[in-house]
C-alpha positions in Angstrom: -59.0 7.3 -17.8 -61.7 8.9 -16.4 -63.9 6.8 -17.5 -62.5 4.0 -16.2 -63.3 1.2 -12.7 -61.2 0.9 -10.7 -60.9 -2.6 -11.4 -59.9 -1.5 -15.1 -56.8 1.4 -13.5 -55.6 -1.8 -11.6 -55.9 -3.8 -14.0 -53.7 -1.5 -16.7 -50.9 -0.1 -13.6 -50.1 -3.6 -13.4 -50.4 -4.4 -17.6 -47.9 -0.9 -17.4 -45.5 -2.4 -14.7 -45.3 -6.0 -15.5 -44.2 -4.6 -19.1 -41.7 -2.4 -17.1 -40.5 -4.8 -15.9 -39.8 -6.8 -19.2 -38.7 -4.9 -22.2 -39.2 -1.3 -20.9 -42.0 1.2 -20.7 -42.1 4.5 -24.0 -42.1 8.1 -22.8 -45.7 8.1 -22.9 -46.4 5.0 -20.8 -44.7 6.1 -18.4 -46.7 10.1 -18.5 -49.9 6.9 -18.3 -48.5 4.9 -15.7 -47.8 7.5 -13.8 -51.4 9.5 -14.2 -53.1 5.9 -13.7 -51.6 5.9 -10.5 -52.2 9.2 -9.1 -55.8 8.7 -10.4 -56.5 5.1 -8.1 -54.5 6.9 -4.7 -56.7 9.9 -5.3 -60.0 7.6 -5.7 -58.7 5.6 -2.4 -57.9 8.9 -0.7 -61.5 10.0 -1.7 -63.3 6.6 -0.6 -61.2 6.6 3.1 -62.6 10.2 3.5 -66.3 8.7 2.7 -66.2 6.2 5.1 -63.6 8.4 8.1 -66.7 11.2 7.5 -69.4 8.9 7.6 -68.4 7.3 11.3 -70.4 8.7 14.6 -68.5 8.2 18.4 -71.9 7.3 21.3 -69.7 9.8 24.1 -70.5 8.2 27.5 -73.3 10.5 28.3 -75.6 8.7 25.5 -75.1 11.3 23.2 -74.0 11.0 19.6 -70.7 12.9 18.4 -70.9 12.9 14.1 -67.5 12.8 13.1 -68.0 13.9 9.8 -69.6 17.2 11.3 -67.1 18.0 13.2 -63.8 17.1 11.2 -64.8 16.0 8.4 -64.7 19.3 5.8 -62.0 20.7 8.0 -59.7 22.1 5.1 -62.9 23.6 3.5 -63.7 25.6 6.2 -62.8 29.4 5.6 -62.0 30.8 8.9 
């Protein structure tokens, strides 16, 4: 799964979904489906976080606030 592209992941998730509706999945296929879904969601979250970290706001006084610097690594900061 680590070497799969997002498109390949989506394709395999869809294949497993359609198979589950038609004939059911084996235990191994259910595990694969769950792992693929988790990997896909993690990828979407990482991409969204990357986009949000690159947002800058121009304040009324003309200064620029980089939201990635201000909020981006909040969960990784040590207090």
